N, C-alpha and C positions, 0 to 999 in steps of 0.2 A: 504496501500501500503506499501510496507516497507521504512522504510526508510532510503535515501542514505546519506552514511557516504563520503563525499569529503576529499580527502587526494591532500593537494597543495604539487607542487614541489620545495622543497628549494634552493634554488641556493646559490653555494659555495661563500663566500670573497673573492673577484674578489681584489688581492692590487693597492692600487690608482698611480696615475702618480704626480708629482708633479707639482708645479703650475708652472714652465717655459713652455709656451706653446710651445716653438721653439724644446724641446727635444720629445715632444707628435707627435708619429708619422699623416701623416697626409693621411684621408682615404677622401673618396666621398663619398657622400650617395646613388650615383647611382653605386656604387661598394661594397659596405658592403657590410660582409658575413654575414651570418647565422647560425643555426647549421641544419646541413639533418637531419630532422628529416622523416619518413616512413608513409606510410600515412594508419589511418586506419581507416576502413568499421564500418558502422554499427554491430549493434549485435540485434537491436528490429525494428520493424518498425515505420515510422513516425506515424502512427494512433495513437503508445500505448505510442508516450508521449506525446500527450492528456491528457493518466490517472495518469503519475506520479505526485504520491503527494509530494507539492512543501511547503506546510506550516511548516510544521517541520523544514522544511533546513529554511527558511526566518522569520519564529516565525509571522506568518499572516496568514488568511486565504487569499487561491487565489482565485478568481472568472471568471466564463467565460475561461478558459482554454481551448484551441484548439489546433491542429496540423493540416497544411495541406501543400501539397508538391505545392514547389514555382518552377516553371521555369524559369530561369534567361537565358542571354547569356553565362557565368560563369558555368552551372551547374544548379544541382537541388540540392536542398536543402529546409530541414523540417521547415516552419517556424512556431512557436510556441507563439502565443500570450494569453494571461491573464492581470488581475488584481489585484493585491498586495492590499490588505486593507489599508486605508477605499479605494484607486483611483490611485494605480500606476501603469498604464497601461505601460505592457512590448509587447517586442518583440525579440525572438531568433530567429537566423536564424543558422543551421546545416547544414554543406556540405554532404552531401549524398555520393559523388563518391569519394573526393579528401581531406579529411580534415589532417591537417599534425601535430595535437596535440597544434594549438594554440589556443586562445580565446582572441580578441581583441571588445570591449568599447569605442564605441564613444560618447562624451561629447556633451550635446547641452546647442546650445547660446541663450543669451537675457534669458529671465525667462520661458523660453520652455514652453510647454504648449500642447507640438505636442511627438506623438512616431515615429520616425525615425530611419532607423538604415542605418550606414555609417559613414565613414572616411576620413579626411581632411591630407594633407600634408601625400599621400602615394602615390603618383601618377607614384613613382618607384620601387615601392617596390612588389617583384614579386611574393608572395608569396599574399599577398592583393590583387594585380591584378587579381589572378588566381581565386580569392574565396576559398583559403582554409583554412580561419579561422573560427571558431565559431566566429560570429558577434551578438549583441544586443545593445538594446538601450530602451530609456524610456521618458516618459514624464513629469519628478521630480516629477509628484502626483497630479496633474493637465492638464487641459486643457484648451486653451484658445490661445490668437493672439500675437505674438510675437511683436507685435508696438501698439500704445494708450495705453491711460488710462486705459483698462480694462486687460488688460496683466498684471497689478497686484489684480486682485478684488479676487485673490486665499487666498490671507493675511489676509479673515475676516475668515477663518476657522484654527484656531492654530496648528492645526495638517497638516495640507499642509504645513504651514510656516517648522515644523521640515522636513517636506519630503524632500521639494524643497531645505531646506539649506543643509541635511547632507544622508539622509535615503532613499533615493529612489537608488541613486546611488548601495549603498551598498545591499541592498535585490535583487538590478536585478540582481547585480552581483552572490551573494549565487544562485537564481534562474537560471543562466547561464548555472553556472557551474555544480548544481545538475543536469541540463537538459541533460548535454556533460558525465556527468558521465555515465547514465542512456541509454544514446543514442550509443555511444561507448565504452562500460563498461570500462572507464578508465576517469580521471580527465585531464584538460588538463596540459600539461608539460609546457609551459608558457603563462602568462595572462598580456596584456596589455590594456592601456589607454589612448585614443587619444584624448584631447579635445583644444578649445581656445577660450577666452575671458571667458562668465559665465562657457564654457567648461574648461577651464584654470583653475579658482576657482574651477571645480566639479574635476578636476585632482589632485589638489596640497591636496584638503579635503581629499581625497582618501589616497592621503600617510603620511597626519596629523592624519586623527583619524583611519582608516582601512588598517596597514601598511601592511598587510597581505592578502589584496585581488589582487593586480597585481603585479607583476614582473620590467615590464617596463612602466613608465608614461614618455608621452611627455604635457608639458603643457604650452600653449599658449597665450600670454596678458593675464592672468590672472587678474580675477578682485578680485584680494584676498582680499583687503580691501571693502566688496562689497558696508558694510552700511555706508564709504564717499566717493564711488564712484557713487553710485546711488541716494546719497542726494548731498551734496555740492557740489564733483564735477561736473555732470550736470544742476543741477538746477542752476550754478554760468556761464555753456554756453550761459544761458538764459537769467540770471537776468545780469550778468556781460557787456550783449550786447545790453541792452536798456536805452531807455530814463525814464524819469520822468512819462512820459504817456505811458509806455509798449511798444512803438514802438523801432523795433528794429533798428541799429547803422551799423554795418557789414554784409552786404548782400553776399550770394553765387559771386555775380558779380564781387565782387572784391578784393577776397583773391589774387586774381592771381598777382594784384599790390606788393600784400605784400612780398608773395612770392618768384617772379623775384627780387625784391630787398634783399630778405634772400640770394637768393643763388650768386647774383653779388657781395655780403661783405663777406661772406663765405669761408674760406678754405674748400674745400672739403675732404682734410687731402688724399685721396687715389691715388693723382699724377696726375687724369685725371680732366680736368675741364670737368664733363658729368651731375654738377648738383644735384648731392647725397650727402649728408653730411654723410662721416663715422662715423663723430663724433659731432653730433650737439650741445652736451653739452658746445663747444668750444665756438660757436657761441650769443654774446651778444648783442640781438636787438638793433637799434637804432634810435627813432624815426626820425631821421632828413633824414634816409635814403628813406622815403615812404613816409611823410609829407609835406603838398602842401604849397609852401612860403606864406606867408601872406598878404592879397589881388590880390592872384590868382584865378581868376576866370576860369582858364579850371582844372576840377578836373578828365581827364581822364585816366591821366598817375599816379596820386599821389592820397593820402587820404588824407581826413579834418583832422582837430583837432582832433574833433571828434570821425571816425572813426581810427582814430592813439592810441587814450587814449583807446577806446574800445580793439583794438589787444594788446596792453602792458596786458589790466587786464585779457584777454585770456590767454595769456602767463604765467603770472602770477600762476591764479589760484584763488580760493576762500579765502579770506582773512575776518577780519573786521575792523571798521573802521580805526582803528590803525594802517592794514598792517600785523599783526596776520595772520599766515595760519594757514588753515585747511587742506588742501591738499597736499600731497609732491610734485606735482607739475602739471603744465599745459600741454599742447600739447608744441613739442620743436620745436624750428627753424626748416624749411624744411617740415613742417607737412602743412602751410596751407593750398594747395589744399584739405586737406582731412577733415577740418575742418565742427565741423556737426553746419552750419549757414543756417537762413531762407536762402530761395528766394526773400521773400518780405518785408517791413516794416512793416507788420502785418501777418506775416505767421507765422508759429512754423515749429522749427527743429528738429530734429530724439532726440535730448538732452530732448526735454520736456514732450513727451510723457515717456521717461524714467524716469526723477524727479516725474513728477508729482505722476504718479502708483505705485513707493516705495515710495515716501515720503505718501501715503495718504492709503497705505493698506499694506503694507509689511514690510518697516524698523521701525519703533518705535513700540514699545511695544504695545500700544493703536492706534489703526486706528481712522483716522479724516477725512473722504474726501473729508474736507475743504481746508485741505492741498492741494489739487491739484490745487489748486490755485495756484502758485509761485510768485504770488506779495508781499503773507502772510507769504513764510519762508524768517529767521530771521539769517543772516550769524553772528551769536555769540557763544559764551561761552555754553550757555543753550541748543539751537539747536542743538551742537554738543555731548552733553552730552543725549540728547534725542535722534538722531540718535544713537549713540554709545552703547546704552540701551542691545541690541543682539547681539552686534559685537561678543561675545561668541559662538552666534548662528551659523551668516552667517559669518561669516570673516574665512579667510582661511590662516593665517597668523602667525599662530605657526612654529619654527624657531627650535622647537626640531626635527626634524628628522629621531635620533638615534633610533626607532623601524623599522623605513622601510630600513635605511641601517643594519642594524643588519639582518634582513628579507632576505637582498640580491639583494634589488630593486635596478633599476638604474635609474634618472628622466634628462629629458632634458627640460629646462627650456627655454626657448623663446620670443623674444617681438622685435616689427617694431618698428624702431626709428622715424616715420612718423606718428606711432596711432595718431589717433583725439581724440578716445573714450574712453582709458585707457591711463593712462602718462608710459610711458616704466621706470619713473623715480620710477613707486611704486613699480616695479620689481624687481629693482637693486636695493632700501632698501632693499626689504623681500632679495633676495640674502646675501647682506652685514650681515643682521642679522643673518641668517644661520650660515655663517664665523665665525661670534661673536660669537657663539652659543657653536658652533661644533669646531671650528678651522676651519682655511684654507685648511690643508692637507687632512685633514677627511672629508670635504666637496667637497674636487676634487675627492674624492675617489668615492663618489657615484652619484655625482650631475654636469652637464655642465648647464652653460651658453649662448646662444646665443642674439647678437643683429644686428639686418637685418637692414643694413640703407636706407631710402625711401621707408620704406614698410608700408602699414597703417596696418587699426586694421584686425589683422587675413589676411594679404594679401593687395591686393590692392598697390595702390602708386605707382614711379616715379622709384623704385628701383629693385631690384629682388626678386619678389614675390614666385614664384614655388620653392619648398622647398619639398622636403622628410625626415622628421624628424621619419617616424616609421622604416626605414631600421638603419639608427646607431644606435638608440636605440636599433633594434635587434641585431644588431651585439654585441654591448656593453652587453647586457644581456645575451645572449646566448654563446658567444664565448669570451667574455674578451676583445674584443677591443675596448677600449675606443675610441670616436669621437674625432681628432684632428678637421682639418675643414671642415666646410660642404658646399656643393657646392649649389648656391642658381643662378637660372634662371630671364631671361625676355623672355616673348613667344609676337609671334604677336598678339594672343589672346586678348591682356590685361593680366591684373590685376585683375582677376575674384573672387579671392579664397572667399570672403563675402562680399566684397561691388560690386558698379556697375565702369563700366569701366574706367578708368583714361582719362585725358587727359590733355593739356597744360591749363593755365588759363580762354581762351575763352569757354572754357566748363565744368566748378568745377564739381564735384560732388553733385547731390542733397539732400544737406541738411546733409550731412554724413552718410546718410543712410549706413548701416553694416549689419543689419541681413536680412538674404535673404535666405529661405528654398530650401536645398541640394533634389535631388530627393533620395527616402531610397532603398537602394539597400544595399546587402551583399559583394561586393567589394568595392575596391576603382576605383577612376576615374582617367583610363592613363595621364600622365603629355603631357603638349603640347611642339610644337614643338619650343626649345630652339632657339630664335636669339643672344643670349649675357650670361656668366656666370660669377660669382665674388662668393670669397671664404666667407663663415664667420667663422671667430674664436671664439673659448672659451676666453669670460671677462676673462681681459680687453684687448683685441689684437684685431686690428682693420686689414683690409685687405689695402696693400700698392703697386701700380705697382711697379713692378720690373723692369723697366725700358725699357725691350726690349720684341719685339712679339705684340699680337693682344690687345689690352687692353679690346677684349670683350671675354678675355677665361679665367678661374677663373684660368688655371697654369701659367700663367703671373702677379701673387699676391703673396707679403709673408707676412706675420704675422709680425708688428710691435705695440707696446706697447702702448694704449691711452695716450695723454699727458696729463687727467683729473687725477688729486690728488685723490688722494685715501687712505680710504674710500671716498667717498660724505658725506658731513655733509649736515642731511635737520632738516631745523626747522619747525616742523609742530608739531600741535595737533594730526595728523595722525599717529605719529611715535608713541605714546602709545600705539595704537594696534599692533605693531609687535614685538612677542616676545615668548617666549617657554610656554609651558603649557596653553595656554589662549583660551581654550574651551571649555565648556561646553557640556552634553549633558539635555536634555530637555524632557520633558514629558508634558501632558493635562491634566489638576488637576480641574475641576468644572470648564470644559469649558475655563481656562487660561492659557497658557506654565507659564512651571515652572521647574525650575531647577530638574533636576534627584539626587537623593540623595545616 
């Protein structure tokens, strides 16, 4: 088969705007513009795609490649599946009727382990809703569940670690572009990557390691410090909430007391008393807000001293006995209803499976199945060094994004302020790192950062979790219109992006469950009907009610600069993992992971 040469469209550099947000045109995600591109018809049959030789493009053998016609409510697609050696299962869906010259890759959550095609946070983007993109997805190089101890067993195979860390998405993107070029006779004009959670890490990994793969990238709640996040952070969520005998202290049924106290005592800073903290970093929890008076017998409306101390530990995050921090931060005030807590004294939370599987199989250089017993995990410098040994493999914390900017890339970075699984302080620290490395003005020319008040991990929460990031990303990439404000919404369906429906403290979420597999489909799910809206502004601006009009209408808010002193100063071992050019390429030699030379 004739080798296919991919020719990617390189965008012209677009002059960036200054950092003063008030001078930036306000744009709504729903009204964002994009280039008007003609529909391109296939030049070969779907069946023929099954015979396109992808091996020269991806640099590895491709097994089981086949193509079949896929009928959907949004038209007919050519579905191509296969496996890139050794075990990266992929799927590429190509429109047979209305391809408008774009390619979209959807990141995978958790530790992945399944192949699906789909995109989140694009429910108002017409081309995505209409099925106009070539879309791709993969299983990150292994098959397995998204929860529990066995999710990390792929780490027994060093090559699968490399594939999960950074290789799988890159070679799948190469394969998808080759199939696109063969099917339509031309490469995509614009290529996009959208992901959240580990998908957010994958998004940043593409910008950092493979800056030519995508023109526009949306990275939500990224697990950028993967080696710390899935070890110290989640292990502390378990151990910091346990007694010496291993029983749990603060339970799901009790977090409502904590949350209600925080909302009573903290300013929303929006000018509206709606229980949503626009700037939770200004809220400093006081144990006196919740702790029962000494000798008080009725604890139905207050927390015991033991529960209060557990809450303090969770807010602070993992430390050693001297108080030295190993994580950049714990969950922020206002996130309590989302916390990954067990239901009973002897129950397990979502955090247990994440930490146990990662510490036993994935993160350290040498796997240790006994380490799945989290009672053995020590919060000390030795453990941090062991967990950080492969930071240059897994982490997406390289602050030198000059190659991506030079390619013409555009990046939207975002995080929910009520995120229980990955503290938004991590993303703030990374963003500040990029500013420190590249300068504020240059950073603003290609990267916009948004914090979503009251929104949990990749969605959910009491805030406004319904948001379309793909539309403003396309407008910025294709027309040069940099996003100003982005419209976020609350719906009657609840906040179901990646977690369970939220509610008041009467029915807290089931242990912070976050990884819910969505159906595989080559088009976006439409947004639900909005009952309220609010803008979010580029960091460090927050939304404040203008004083007139409906408080539930986004147009009645204005941007004001956060009162938090910037840049934020983080005293944590984890800060040593954020910096320029801190990634390495790996290979397997003699059955072991080795740095490539």
